[in-house]
mmCIF file as Biopython writes it, N, C-alpha, C and O atoms, coordinates in Angstrom:
data_model
#
loop_
_atom_site.group_PDB
_atom_site.id
_atom_site.type_symbol
_atom_site.label_atom_id
_atom_site.label_alt_id
_atom_site.label_comp_id
_atom_site.label_asym_id
_atom_site.label_entity_id
_atom_site.label_seq_id
_atom_site.pdbx_PDB_ins_code
_atom_site.Cartn_x
_atom_site.Cartn_y
_atom_site.Cartn_z
_atom_site.occupancy
_atom_site.B_iso_or_equiv
_atom_site.auth_seq_id
_atom_site.auth_asym_id
_atom_site.pdbx_PDB_model_num
ATOM 1   N N  . MET A ? 1  ? -16.704 15.128 2.202  1.0 0.0 1  A 1 
ATOM 2   C CA . MET A ? 1  ? -15.152 14.110 1.776  1.0 0.0 1  A 1 
ATOM 3   C C  . MET A ? 1  ? -14.860 13.519 2.928  1.0 0.0 1  A 1 
ATOM 4   O O  . MET A ? 1  ? -15.417 13.708 4.010  1.0 0.0 1  A 1 
ATOM 5   N N  . ARG A ? 2  ? -13.843 12.690 2.647  1.0 0.0 2  A 1 
ATOM 6   C CA . ARG A ? 2  ? -13.018 11.730 3.197  1.0 0.0 2  A 1 
ATOM 7   C C  . ARG A ? 2  ? -11.570 12.836 3.542  1.0 0.0 2  A 1 
ATOM 8   O O  . ARG A ? 2  ? -11.512 14.033 3.261  1.0 0.0 2  A 1 
ATOM 9   N N  . ILE A ? 3  ? -10.621 12.099 4.144  1.0 0.0 3  A 1 
ATOM 10  C CA . ILE A ? 3  ? -9.503  13.238 4.096  1.0 0.0 3  A 1 
ATOM 11  C C  . ILE A ? 3  ? -8.692  12.587 3.045  1.0 0.0 3  A 1 
ATOM 12  O O  . ILE A ? 3  ? -7.810  13.327 2.610  1.0 0.0 3  A 1 
ATOM 13  N N  . ARG A ? 4  ? -8.749  11.286 2.461  1.0 0.0 4  A 1 
ATOM 14  C CA . ARG A ? 4  ? -7.752  10.122 1.297  1.0 0.0 4  A 1 
ATOM 15  C C  . ARG A ? 4  ? -7.919  11.196 0.316  1.0 0.0 4  A 1 
ATOM 16  O O  . ARG A ? 4  ? -6.915  11.472 -0.342 1.0 0.0 4  A 1 
ATOM 17  N N  . GLU A ? 5  ? -9.151  11.953 0.056  1.0 0.0 5  A 1 
ATOM 18  C CA . GLU A ? 5  ? -10.145 12.249 -1.210 1.0 0.0 5  A 1 
ATOM 19  C C  . GLU A ? 5  ? -9.104  14.517 -0.300 1.0 0.0 5  A 1 
ATOM 20  O O  . GLU A ? 5  ? -9.139  15.748 -0.318 1.0 0.0 5  A 1 
ATOM 21  N N  . ILE A ? 6  ? -8.966  14.250 -0.184 1.0 0.0 6  A 1 
ATOM 22  C CA . ILE A ? 6  ? -8.828  16.081 0.138  1.0 0.0 6  A 1 
ATOM 23  C C  . ILE A ? 6  ? -7.313  15.286 -0.416 1.0 0.0 6  A 1 
ATOM 24  O O  . ILE A ? 6  ? -6.572  15.435 -1.388 1.0 0.0 6  A 1 
ATOM 25  N N  . VAL A ? 7  ? -7.329  14.692 0.377  1.0 0.0 7  A 1 
ATOM 26  C CA . VAL A ? 7  ? -5.453  14.071 -0.355 1.0 0.0 7  A 1 
ATOM 27  C C  . VAL A ? 7  ? -4.727  13.736 -1.296 1.0 0.0 7  A 1 
ATOM 28  O O  . VAL A ? 7  ? -3.745  14.293 -1.788 1.0 0.0 7  A 1 
ATOM 29  N N  . GLN A ? 8  ? -5.317  12.654 -1.576 1.0 0.0 8  A 1 
ATOM 30  C CA . GLN A ? 8  ? -5.829  12.350 -3.209 1.0 0.0 8  A 1 
ATOM 31  C C  . GLN A ? 8  ? -5.472  13.530 -3.851 1.0 0.0 8  A 1 
ATOM 32  O O  . GLN A ? 8  ? -4.321  13.359 -4.250 1.0 0.0 8  A 1 
ATOM 33  N N  . GLN A ? 9  ? -5.792  14.440 -4.101 1.0 0.0 9  A 1 
ATOM 34  C CA . GLN A ? 9  ? -6.117  16.342 -5.290 1.0 0.0 9  A 1 
ATOM 35  C C  . GLN A ? 9  ? -4.831  16.753 -5.236 1.0 0.0 9  A 1 
ATOM 36  O O  . GLN A ? 9  ? -4.061  16.901 -6.185 1.0 0.0 9  A 1 
ATOM 37  N N  . ALA A ? 10 ? -4.562  16.993 -3.679 1.0 0.0 10 A 1 
ATOM 38  C CA . ALA A ? 10 ? -3.492  17.807 -2.592 1.0 0.0 10 A 1 
ATOM 39  C C  . ALA A ? 10 ? -2.584  16.863 -3.562 1.0 0.0 10 A 1 
ATOM 40  O O  . ALA A ? 10 ? -2.875  17.122 -4.730 1.0 0.0 10 A 1 
ATOM 41  N N  . ILE A ? 11 ? -1.628  15.902 -3.475 1.0 0.0 11 A 1 
ATOM 42  C CA . ILE A ? 11 ? -0.932  15.183 -4.184 1.0 0.0 11 A 1 
ATOM 43  C C  . ILE A ? 11 ? -0.686  15.329 -5.839 1.0 0.0 11 A 1 
ATOM 44  O O  . ILE A ? 11 ? 0.310   15.484 -6.546 1.0 0.0 11 A 1 
ATOM 45  N N  . ALA A ? 12 ? -2.473  15.167 -6.132 1.0 0.0 12 A 1 
ATOM 46  C CA . ALA A ? 12 ? -2.380  15.121 -8.303 1.0 0.0 12 A 1 
ATOM 47  C C  . ALA A ? 12 ? -2.828  16.834 -8.101 1.0 0.0 12 A 1 
ATOM 48  O O  . ALA A ? 12 ? -2.908  16.999 -9.318 1.0 0.0 12 A 1 
ATOM 49  N N  . GLU A ? 13 ? -2.978  17.428 -7.861 1.0 0.0 13 A 1 
ATOM 50  C CA . GLU A ? 13 ? -2.824  19.071 -7.763 1.0 0.0 13 A 1 
ATOM 51  C C  . GLU A ? 13 ? -0.740  20.007 -7.306 1.0 0.0 13 A 1 
ATOM 52  O O  . GLU A ? 13 ? -0.042  21.019 -7.239 1.0 0.0 13 A 1 
ATOM 53  N N  . GLN A ? 14 ? -0.874  18.417 -7.146 1.0 0.0 14 A 1 
ATOM 54  C CA . GLN A ? 14 ? 0.477   19.518 -5.907 1.0 0.0 14 A 1 
ATOM 55  C C  . GLN A ? 14 ? 0.908   19.959 -4.746 1.0 0.0 14 A 1 
ATOM 56  O O  . GLN A ? 14 ? 2.010   19.856 -4.207 1.0 0.0 14 A 1 
ATOM 57  N N  . TYR A ? 15 ? -0.128  20.488 -4.398 1.0 0.0 15 A 1 
ATOM 58  C CA . TYR A ? 15 ? -1.340  22.407 -4.135 1.0 0.0 15 A 1 
ATOM 59  C C  . TYR A ? 15 ? -2.179  21.576 -3.405 1.0 0.0 15 A 1 
ATOM 60  O O  . TYR A ? 15 ? -2.818  20.565 -3.697 1.0 0.0 15 A 1 
ATOM 61  N N  . LEU A ? 16 ? -1.908  22.802 -1.492 1.0 0.0 16 A 1 
ATOM 62  C CA . LEU A ? 16 ? -3.071  22.035 -0.782 1.0 0.0 16 A 1 
ATOM 63  C C  . LEU A ? 16 ? -3.427  23.016 -0.385 1.0 0.0 16 A 1 
ATOM 64  O O  . LEU A ? 16 ? -2.772  23.626 0.460  1.0 0.0 16 A 1 
ATOM 65  N N  . THR A ? 17 ? -4.970  23.622 -1.044 1.0 0.0 17 A 1 
ATOM 66  C CA . THR A ? 17 ? -5.194  25.188 -1.450 1.0 0.0 17 A 1 
ATOM 67  C C  . THR A ? 17 ? -6.001  26.056 0.621  1.0 0.0 17 A 1 
ATOM 68  O O  . THR A ? 17 ? -7.001  25.396 0.900  1.0 0.0 17 A 1 
ATOM 69  N N  . VAL A ? 18 ? -5.889  26.497 1.073  1.0 0.0 18 A 1 
ATOM 70  C CA . VAL A ? 18 ? -6.656  27.393 2.451  1.0 0.0 18 A 1 
ATOM 71  C C  . VAL A ? 18 ? -7.609  26.073 2.396  1.0 0.0 18 A 1 
ATOM 72  O O  . VAL A ? 18 ? -7.138  24.991 2.750  1.0 0.0 18 A 1 
ATOM 73  N N  . ALA A ? 19 ? -9.103  26.189 1.898  1.0 0.0 19 A 1 
ATOM 74  C CA . ALA A ? 19 ? -9.846  25.579 2.064  1.0 0.0 19 A 1 
ATOM 75  C C  . ALA A ? 19 ? -9.337  24.293 2.209  1.0 0.0 19 A 1 
ATOM 76  O O  . ALA A ? 19 ? -9.698  23.679 3.213  1.0 0.0 19 A 1 
ATOM 77  N N  . ALA A ? 20 ? -8.412  23.627 1.256  1.0 0.0 20 A 1 
ATOM 78  C CA . ALA A ? 20 ? -8.201  21.707 2.221  1.0 0.0 20 A 1 
ATOM 79  C C  . ALA A ? 20 ? -7.768  22.166 3.225  1.0 0.0 20 A 1 
ATOM 80  O O  . ALA A ? 20 ? -7.909  21.476 4.235  1.0 0.0 20 A 1 
ATOM 81  N N  . GLU A ? 21 ? -7.307  23.054 3.309  1.0 0.0 21 A 1 
ATOM 82  C CA . GLU A ? 21 ? -6.962  22.878 4.700  1.0 0.0 21 A 1 
ATOM 83  C C  . GLU A ? 21 ? -7.219  22.259 6.209  1.0 0.0 21 A 1 
ATOM 84  O O  . GLU A ? 21 ? -6.868  21.437 7.055  1.0 0.0 21 A 1 
ATOM 85  N N  . GLU A ? 22 ? -8.291  23.532 5.783  1.0 0.0 22 A 1 
ATOM 86  C CA . GLU A ? 22 ? -8.874  23.955 6.665  1.0 0.0 22 A 1 
ATOM 87  C C  . GLU A ? 22 ? -10.218 22.792 6.635  1.0 0.0 22 A 1 
ATOM 88  O O  . GLU A ? 22 ? -10.783 22.678 7.722  1.0 0.0 22 A 1 
ATOM 89  N N  . GLN A ? 23 ? -10.677 22.074 5.682  1.0 0.0 23 A 1 
ATOM 90  C CA . GLN A ? 23 ? -11.406 20.865 5.800  1.0 0.0 23 A 1 
ATOM 91  C C  . GLN A ? 23 ? -11.043 19.802 6.348  1.0 0.0 23 A 1 
ATOM 92  O O  . GLN A ? 23 ? -11.995 19.245 6.895  1.0 0.0 23 A 1 
ATOM 93  N N  . LEU A ? 24 ? -9.961  19.198 6.461  1.0 0.0 24 A 1 
ATOM 94  C CA . LEU A ? 24 ? -8.257  18.550 6.783  1.0 0.0 24 A 1 
ATOM 95  C C  . LEU A ? 24 ? -8.350  18.888 8.575  1.0 0.0 24 A 1 
ATOM 96  O O  . LEU A ? 24 ? -8.218  18.050 9.467  1.0 0.0 24 A 1 
ATOM 97  N N  . ARG A ? 25 ? -8.609  20.337 8.733  1.0 0.0 25 A 1 
ATOM 98  C CA . ARG A ? 25 ? -8.852  20.137 10.063 1.0 0.0 25 A 1 
ATOM 99  C C  . ARG A ? 25 ? -9.897  20.232 11.080 1.0 0.0 25 A 1 
ATOM 100 O O  . ARG A ? 25 ? -9.829  20.725 12.205 1.0 0.0 25 A 1 
ATOM 101 N N  . GLN A ? 26 ? -10.714 19.763 10.580 1.0 0.0 26 A 1 
ATOM 102 C CA . GLN A ? 26 ? -12.259 19.722 10.886 1.0 0.0 26 A 1 
ATOM 103 C C  . GLN A ? 26 ? -12.656 17.995 10.689 1.0 0.0 26 A 1 
ATOM 104 O O  . GLN A ? 26 ? -13.148 17.553 11.727 1.0 0.0 26 A 1 
ATOM 105 N N  . LEU A ? 27 ? -12.546 17.034 9.659  1.0 0.0 27 A 1 
ATOM 106 C CA . LEU A ? 27 ? -12.419 15.270 9.590  1.0 0.0 27 A 1 
ATOM 107 C C  . LEU A ? 27 ? -10.735 15.364 9.914  1.0 0.0 27 A 1 
ATOM 108 O O  . LEU A ? 27 ? -10.101 15.250 8.866  1.0 0.0 27 A 1 
ATOM 109 N N  . LEU A ? 28 ? -9.932  15.531 11.031 1.0 0.0 28 A 1 
ATOM 110 C CA . LEU A ? 28 ? -8.920  15.343 12.309 1.0 0.0 28 A 1 
ATOM 111 C C  . LEU A ? 28 ? -9.907  15.417 14.132 1.0 0.0 28 A 1 
ATOM 112 O O  . LEU A ? 28 ? -9.513  15.075 15.247 1.0 0.0 28 A 1 
ATOM 113 N N  . THR A ? 29 ? -11.395 16.080 13.625 1.0 0.0 29 A 1 
ATOM 114 C CA . THR A ? 29 ? -11.308 16.061 15.297 1.0 0.0 29 A 1 
ATOM 115 C C  . THR A ? 29 ? -12.472 15.016 14.940 1.0 0.0 29 A 1 
ATOM 116 O O  . THR A ? 29 ? -12.907 14.859 16.081 1.0 0.0 29 A 1 
ATOM 117 N N  . THR A ? 30 ? -13.086 14.386 14.320 1.0 0.0 30 A 1 
ATOM 118 C CA . THR A ? 30 ? -13.346 13.140 14.551 1.0 0.0 30 A 1 
ATOM 119 C C  . THR A ? 30 ? -12.976 12.573 14.453 1.0 0.0 30 A 1 
ATOM 120 O O  . THR A ? 30 ? -11.771 12.809 14.534 1.0 0.0 30 A 1 
ATOM 121 N N  . LYS A ? 31 ? -13.374 10.893 14.119 1.0 0.0 31 A 1 
ATOM 122 C CA . LYS A ? 31 ? -13.116 9.840  14.143 1.0 0.0 31 A 1 
ATOM 123 C C  . LYS A ? 31 ? -12.667 9.117  13.011 1.0 0.0 31 A 1 
ATOM 124 O O  . LYS A ? 31 ? -13.649 9.171  12.270 1.0 0.0 31 A 1 
ATOM 125 N N  . ASN A ? 32 ? -11.985 8.618  12.550 1.0 0.0 32 A 1 
ATOM 126 C CA . ASN A ? 32 ? -11.114 8.030  11.043 1.0 0.0 32 A 1 
ATOM 127 C C  . ASN A ? 32 ? -10.782 6.999  11.006 1.0 0.0 32 A 1 
ATOM 128 O O  . ASN A ? 32 ? -10.630 6.400  12.071 1.0 0.0 32 A 1 
ATOM 129 N N  . ASP A ? 33 ? -10.537 6.379  9.819  1.0 0.0 33 A 1 
ATOM 130 C CA . ASP A ? 33 ? -10.209 4.835  9.442  1.0 0.0 33 A 1 
ATOM 131 C C  . ASP A ? 33 ? -8.648  5.338  9.826  1.0 0.0 33 A 1 
ATOM 132 O O  . ASP A ? 33 ? -8.086  6.431  9.901  1.0 0.0 33 A 1 
ATOM 133 N N  . ARG A ? 34 ? -8.340  4.213  9.988  1.0 0.0 34 A 1 
ATOM 134 C CA . ARG A ? 34 ? -6.641  4.093  8.550  1.0 0.0 34 A 1 
ATOM 135 C C  . ARG A ? 34 ? -6.264  4.396  7.927  1.0 0.0 34 A 1 
ATOM 136 O O  . ARG A ? 34 ? -5.125  4.831  7.762  1.0 0.0 34 A 1 
ATOM 137 N N  . GLU A ? 35 ? -7.477  4.229  7.042  1.0 0.0 35 A 1 
ATOM 138 C CA . GLU A ? 35 ? -6.592  4.175  5.490  1.0 0.0 35 A 1 
ATOM 139 C C  . GLU A ? 35 ? -6.532  6.451  5.072  1.0 0.0 35 A 1 
ATOM 140 O O  . GLU A ? 35 ? -5.839  7.048  4.248  1.0 0.0 35 A 1 
ATOM 141 N N  . ASP A ? 36 ? -7.768  7.112  6.271  1.0 0.0 36 A 1 
ATOM 142 C CA . ASP A ? 36 ? -7.471  8.484  6.154  1.0 0.0 36 A 1 
ATOM 143 C C  . ASP A ? 36 ? -6.064  8.932  6.532  1.0 0.0 36 A 1 
ATOM 144 O O  . ASP A ? 36 ? -5.039  9.282  5.946  1.0 0.0 36 A 1 
ATOM 145 N N  . LEU A ? 37 ? -6.748  8.654  8.536  1.0 0.0 37 A 1 
ATOM 146 C CA . LEU A ? 37 ? -4.600  8.814  9.149  1.0 0.0 37 A 1 
ATOM 147 C C  . LEU A ? 37 ? -3.606  8.288  7.981  1.0 0.0 37 A 1 
ATOM 148 O O  . LEU A ? 37 ? -2.516  8.858  7.961  1.0 0.0 37 A 1 
ATOM 149 N N  . VAL A ? 38 ? -3.864  7.086  6.813  1.0 0.0 38 A 1 
ATOM 150 C CA . VAL A ? 38 ? -2.298  6.378  6.428  1.0 0.0 38 A 1 
ATOM 151 C C  . VAL A ? 38 ? -2.510  8.205  5.595  1.0 0.0 38 A 1 
ATOM 152 O O  . VAL A ? 38 ? -1.666  9.052  5.889  1.0 0.0 38 A 1 
ATOM 153 N N  . ALA A ? 39 ? -3.498  8.523  4.763  1.0 0.0 39 A 1 
ATOM 154 C CA . ALA A ? 39 ? -3.246  9.368  3.655  1.0 0.0 39 A 1 
ATOM 155 C C  . ALA A ? 39 ? -2.885  10.848 4.091  1.0 0.0 39 A 1 
ATOM 156 O O  . ALA A ? 39 ? -2.583  11.830 3.413  1.0 0.0 39 A 1 
ATOM 157 N N  . PHE A ? 40 ? -3.044  10.641 5.678  1.0 0.0 40 A 1 
ATOM 158 C CA . PHE A ? 40 ? -2.511  12.691 6.209  1.0 0.0 40 A 1 
ATOM 159 C C  . PHE A ? 40 ? -1.346  12.658 5.786  1.0 0.0 40 A 1 
ATOM 160 O O  . PHE A ? 40 ? -0.688  13.449 5.111  1.0 0.0 40 A 1 
ATOM 161 N N  . LEU A ? 41 ? -0.881  10.540 6.752  1.0 0.0 41 A 1 
ATOM 162 C CA . LEU A ? 41 ? 0.247   11.735 7.337  1.0 0.0 41 A 1 
ATOM 163 C C  . LEU A ? 41 ? 1.598   10.881 5.668  1.0 0.0 41 A 1 
ATOM 164 O O  . LEU A ? 41 ? 2.821   10.788 5.770  1.0 0.0 41 A 1 
ATOM 165 N N  . LEU A ? 42 ? 0.792   10.467 4.476  1.0 0.0 42 A 1 
ATOM 166 C CA . LEU A ? 42 ? 1.478   10.776 2.840  1.0 0.0 42 A 1 
ATOM 167 C C  . LEU A ? 42 ? 1.698   12.492 2.949  1.0 0.0 42 A 1 
ATOM 168 O O  . LEU A ? 42 ? 2.774   13.072 2.808  1.0 0.0 42 A 1 
ATOM 169 N N  . LEU A ? 43 ? 0.312   13.152 3.252  1.0 0.0 43 A 1 
ATOM 170 C CA . LEU A ? 43 ? 0.304   14.697 3.054  1.0 0.0 43 A 1 
ATOM 171 C C  . LEU A ? 43 ? 1.317   14.717 3.104  1.0 0.0 43 A 1 
ATOM 172 O O  . LEU A ? 43 ? 1.972   14.527 2.079  1.0 0.0 43 A 1 
ATOM 173 N N  . GLN A ? 44 ? 2.006   14.985 4.472  1.0 0.0 44 A 1 
ATOM 174 C CA . GLN A ? 44 ? 2.311   15.817 4.853  1.0 0.0 44 A 1 
ATOM 175 C C  . GLN A ? 44 ? 4.077   15.708 4.948  1.0 0.0 44 A 1 
ATOM 176 O O  . GLN A ? 44 ? 4.987   16.497 5.204  1.0 0.0 44 A 1 
ATOM 177 N N  . GLN A ? 45 ? 4.006   14.774 4.716  1.0 0.0 45 A 1 
ATOM 178 C CA . GLN A ? 45 ? 5.198   13.997 4.227  1.0 0.0 45 A 1 
ATOM 179 C C  . GLN A ? 45 ? 6.191   15.401 2.887  1.0 0.0 45 A 1 
ATOM 180 O O  . GLN A ? 45 ? 7.190   16.107 2.748  1.0 0.0 45 A 1 
ATOM 181 N N  . ALA A ? 46 ? 4.274   14.747 1.957  1.0 0.0 46 A 1 
ATOM 182 C CA . ALA A ? 46 ? 4.506   15.695 0.825  1.0 0.0 46 A 1 
ATOM 183 C C  . ALA A ? 46 ? 4.783   16.467 0.903  1.0 0.0 46 A 1 
ATOM 184 O O  . ALA A ? 46 ? 5.968   16.576 0.588  1.0 0.0 46 A 1 
ATOM 185 N N  . VAL A ? 47 ? 4.193   17.573 1.297  1.0 0.0 47 A 1 
ATOM 186 C CA . VAL A ? 47 ? 4.583   18.486 1.770  1.0 0.0 47 A 1 
ATOM 187 C C  . VAL A ? 47 ? 6.215   19.326 2.665  1.0 0.0 47 A 1 
ATOM 188 O O  . VAL A ? 47 ? 6.765   20.418 2.519  1.0 0.0 47 A 1 
ATOM 189 N N  . MET A ? 48 ? 6.440   18.338 3.400  1.0 0.0 48 A 1 
ATOM 190 C CA . MET A ? 48 ? 7.829   18.880 4.048  1.0 0.0 48 A 1 
ATOM 191 C C  . MET A ? 48 ? 8.959   18.174 3.108  1.0 0.0 48 A 1 
ATOM 192 O O  . MET A ? 48 ? 10.166  18.387 3.225  1.0 0.0 48 A 1 
ATOM 193 N N  . ASN A ? 49 ? 8.181   17.032 1.869  1.0 0.0 49 A 1 
ATOM 194 C CA . ASN A ? 49 ? 9.566   17.238 1.179  1.0 0.0 49 A 1 
ATOM 195 C C  . ASN A ? 49 ? 10.093  18.579 -0.859 1.0 0.0 49 A 1 
ATOM 196 O O  . ASN A ? 49 ? 10.885  18.990 -1.706 1.0 0.0 49 A 1 
ATOM 197 N N  . GLY A ? 50 ? 8.579   18.485 -0.194 1.0 0.0 50 A 1 
ATOM 198 C CA . GLY A ? 50 ? 8.654   19.899 -0.756 1.0 0.0 50 A 1 
ATOM 199 C C  . GLY A ? 50 ? 7.553   19.195 -2.238 1.0 0.0 50 A 1 
ATOM 200 O O  . GLY A ? 50 ? 7.135   20.260 -2.692 1.0 0.0 50 A 1 
ATOM 201 N N  . SER A ? 51 ? 7.060   18.312 -2.949 1.0 0.0 51 A 1 
ATOM 202 C CA . SER A ? 51 ? 6.531   18.396 -2.858 1.0 0.0 51 A 1 
ATOM 203 C C  . SER A ? 51 ? 4.126   18.609 -3.748 1.0 0.0 51 A 1 
ATOM 204 O O  . SER A ? 51 ? 3.495   18.597 -4.805 1.0 0.0 51 A 1 
ATOM 205 N N  . VAL A ? 52 ? 3.995   18.714 -2.664 1.0 0.0 52 A 1 
ATOM 206 C CA . VAL A ? 52 ? 3.139   19.716 -2.381 1.0 0.0 52 A 1 
ATOM 207 C C  . VAL A ? 52 ? 2.923   20.727 -1.797 1.0 0.0 52 A 1 
ATOM 208 O O  . VAL A ? 52 ? 2.713   20.765 -0.584 1.0 0.0 52 A 1 
ATOM 209 N N  . GLN A ? 53 ? 2.935   21.709 -2.545 1.0 0.0 53 A 1 
ATOM 210 C CA . GLN A ? 53 ? 2.927   23.413 -1.340 1.0 0.0 53 A 1 
ATOM 211 C C  . GLN A ? 53 ? 1.941   23.409 -1.082 1.0 0.0 53 A 1 
ATOM 212 O O  . GLN A ? 53 ? 1.182   22.621 -1.646 1.0 0.0 53 A 1 
ATOM 213 N N  . GLN A ? 54 ? 1.471   24.300 -0.091 1.0 0.0 54 A 1 
ATOM 214 C CA . GLN A ? 54 ? 0.581   25.423 0.859  1.0 0.0 54 A 1 
ATOM 215 C C  . GLN A ? 54 ? 1.058   26.418 0.385  1.0 0.0 54 A 1 
ATOM 216 O O  . GLN A ? 54 ? 2.172   26.902 0.182  1.0 0.0 54 A 1 
ATOM 217 N N  . GLN A ? 55 ? -1.004  26.885 0.090  1.0 0.0 55 A 1 
ATOM 218 C CA . GLN A ? 55 ? -1.736  27.988 -0.040 1.0 0.0 55 A 1 
ATOM 219 C C  . GLN A ? 55 ? -1.187  28.361 0.652  1.0 0.0 55 A 1 
ATOM 220 O O  . GLN A ? 55 ? -0.339  29.190 0.323  1.0 0.0 55 A 1 
ATOM 221 N N  . SER A ? 56 ? -1.362  27.897 2.336  1.0 0.0 56 A 1 
ATOM 222 C CA . SER A ? 56 ? -0.977  29.023 2.896  1.0 0.0 56 A 1 
ATOM 223 C C  . SER A ? 56 ? 0.278   29.799 3.632  1.0 0.0 56 A 1 
ATOM 224 O O  . SER A ? 56 ? 0.155   30.878 4.212  1.0 0.0 56 A 1 
ATOM 225 N N  . ARG A ? 57 ? 1.787   28.888 3.477  1.0 0.0 57 A 1 
ATOM 226 C CA . ARG A ? 57 ? 2.754   29.498 3.965  1.0 0.0 57 A 1 
ATOM 227 C C  . ARG A ? 57 ? 2.806   30.524 2.876  1.0 0.0 57 A 1 
ATOM 228 O O  . ARG A ? 57 ? 3.082   31.698 3.120  1.0 0.0 57 A 1 
ATOM 229 N N  . GLU A ? 58 ? 2.439   29.911 1.216  1.0 0.0 58 A 1 
ATOM 230 C CA . GLU A ? 58 ? 2.698   31.077 0.174  1.0 0.0 58 A 1 
ATOM 231 C C  . GLU A ? 58 ? 2.340   32.216 0.518  1.0 0.0 58 A 1 
ATOM 232 O O  . GLU A ? 58 ? 3.278   33.006 0.416  1.0 0.0 58 A 1 
ATOM 233 N N  . SER A ? 59 ? 0.854   32.949 1.102  1.0 0.0 59 A 1 
ATOM 234 C CA . SER A ? 59 ? 0.116   33.417 2.040  1.0 0.0 59 A 1 
ATOM 235 C C  . SER A ? 59 ? 1.464   34.458 2.293  1.0 0.0 59 A 1 
ATOM 236 O O  . SER A ? 59 ? 1.889   35.592 2.072  1.0 0.0 59 A 1 
ATOM 237 N N  . LEU A ? 60 ? 1.815   33.014 2.998  1.0 0.0 60 A 1 
ATOM 238 C CA . LEU A ? 60 ? 3.319   34.024 4.947  1.0 0.0 60 A 1 
ATOM 239 C C  . LEU A ? 60 ? 4.197   34.649 4.255  1.0 0.0 60 A 1 
ATOM 240 O O  . LEU A ? 60 ? 4.378   35.866 4.226  1.0 0.0 60 A 1 
ATOM 241 N N  . TYR A ? 61 ? 4.917   33.603 3.523  1.0 0.0 61 A 1 
ATOM 242 C CA . TYR A ? 61 ? 5.774   34.597 2.477  1.0 0.0 61 A 1 
ATOM 243 C C  . TYR A ? 61 ? 5.529   35.866 2.039  1.0 0.0 61 A 1 
ATOM 244 O O  . TYR A ? 61 ? 6.416   36.712 2.151  1.0 0.0 61 A 1 
ATOM 245 N N  . GLN A ? 62 ? 4.690   36.083 1.657  1.0 0.0 62 A 1 
ATOM 246 C CA . GLN A ? 62 ? 4.334   37.351 0.580  1.0 0.0 62 A 1 
ATOM 247 C C  . GLN A ? 62 ? 4.439   38.130 1.821  1.0 0.0 62 A 1 
ATOM 248 O O  . GLN A ? 62 ? 5.500   38.610 2.217  1.0 0.0 62 A 1 
ATOM 249 N N  . LYS A ? 63 ? 3.122   38.263 2.525  1.0 0.0 63 A 1 
ATOM 250 C CA . LYS A ? 63 ? 3.254   38.962 3.815  1.0 0.0 63 A 1 
ATOM 251 C C  . LYS A ? 63 ? 4.939   39.421 4.087  1.0 0.0 63 A 1 
ATOM 252 O O  . LYS A ? 63 ? 5.350   40.557 3.851  1.0 0.0 63 A 1 
ATOM 253 N N  . LEU A ? 64 ? 5.752   38.361 4.596  1.0 0.0 64 A 1 
ATOM 254 C CA . LEU A ? 64 ? 6.635   38.595 5.415  1.0 0.0 64 A 1 
ATOM 255 C C  . LEU A ? 64 ? 8.545   39.884 4.512  1.0 0.0 64 A 1 
ATOM 256 O O  . LEU A ? 64 ? 9.459   40.629 4.866  1.0 0.0 64 A 1 
ATOM 257 N N  . GLU A ? 65 ? 7.853   39.139 3.138  1.0 0.0 65 A 1 
ATOM 258 C CA . GLU A ? 65 ? 7.919   39.585 1.850  1.0 0.0 65 A 1 
ATOM 259 C C  . GLU A ? 65 ? 8.600   41.261 2.529  1.0 0.0 65 A 1 
ATOM 260 O O  . GLU A ? 65 ? 9.599   41.782 3.026  1.0 0.0 65 A 1 
ATOM 261 N N  . ARG A ? 66 ? 7.176   41.531 2.081  1.0 0.0 66 A 1 
ATOM 262 C CA . ARG A ? 66 ? 6.532   43.584 2.281  1.0 0.0 66 A 1 
ATOM 263 C C  . ARG A ? 66 ? 6.774   43.849 3.659  1.0 0.0 66 A 1 
ATOM 264 O O  . ARG A ? 66 ? 6.094   44.823 3.983  1.0 0.0 66 A 1 
ATOM 265 N N  . VAL A ? 67 ? 7.979   43.062 5.374  1.0 0.0 67 A 1 
ATOM 266 C CA . VAL A ? 67 ? 8.015   44.126 5.889  1.0 0.0 67 A 1 
ATOM 267 C C  . VAL A ? 67 ? 9.425   44.547 5.489  1.0 0.0 67 A 1 
ATOM 268 O O  . VAL A ? 67 ? 9.866   45.640 5.843  1.0 0.0 67 A 1 
#
């Protein structure tokens, strides 16, 4: 799967899973074309503006609430 495909899925679902984040980390260690890098930047913006939620952040917040 390519970065742009993961990004499209996350934006469509408004949710980024931990598994998808891990795939992105692995893919970002390899050579990518401009379209994939632009897609990744769009995903970062979507997360920052709240239109995509991150499963990893939800898990972190739940752990902090228990403390």
